[in-house]
Phi, psi and omega in degrees: 000317179298318179298321180295316178298318179296320180296319179294323178296316179296322179295316179297318178298320179297317181296316180297313181295321178296317179298318179295321180294320179294320178298317179296320179295318179296322180295331180268002190280351182300135179289166179296324179296318178296318179296320179296318179294322177300314182294318182295331183253011179054048181253146177218163184295140185214144175257109181292157176296146182299327180298322177291312183296322184276354182266172179271168181219158172253168182226026176207117184289319189279310187219067182295135178262339187218159169247129176254154180200155346263172176302317180299319180294321178296315179300320181291338182279351180289138185276340179253162179304136182234150182215138176275135182229160175219148175290144181298326178295320178292321178300316180294321180297318179294319181293333184264008179299131179293322179240105182302336182273351182294136181293138179204149173247152181208164188267137174231149180244125169265110182269125173250115188258095181257160181302325185256355182194159170241123183249134173251123171260109188267110182255155169249121177277112180243023188293343180267005187247147167270166176305323178294316178296329177300316177292312183301321180297318181290332179295337176297330186255329185248359181056221185291340180300328183298320182301314182293316187284328189252352184299318179299315179298318179299314180300320179291322177293324175300316180296317179298320179297318177298331179273006177086017180242090181274152178247131179240358182201172180219132171275114188263319182216159166233127180241127176248116184051038178086354181264133183288133173285120188271342183285156175303132188291328176299320178294318180297317181298316181289308190279315186272318184263353181054034179259100191276149178288161179249350183210135176265108183291325184285329175266348179065047181209154175289152179250142178285142182268000000 
């Protein structure tokens, strides 16, 4: 019995050490091109809040037609190693908030490090905001214009929320080797990435998967 307990302890220690070694290897796995892009854009590794990762996202700021979900599922669907990054300026802004509970949105980068390219999926973390706060935040930058442009989107997001489909983020850009993806992102997600939406905002209904 004593021998069995010792064997189990050694086995557990082996599993823990192996897991730590794999984690360390993954942390060192970034290609030189990825490291160069991180340095050029002042980006560093960041752990997003679970509420953002576990929530759904839209892919059109002005007139979203669909809700995609979840951010975590999209990240897991990438075929190459991926890492979440944040700009140093955004990190400092978050750290310097006078009220940690105050709603704010900020930019996060999901880096996909492939042999032939490095892709940045540029997300906005809106997990601390309600649809109304989403409008109020934009009014700081667009003044009264925001109300006119975003009210329809807000109403649709409100309806989705009532149907149990909350949004915590937005995919704003896709950059491949630093080059901006020019096609509408909702189209790119559906056609190129085969990442189907879960909710039709314009019809106000959930979609079958």
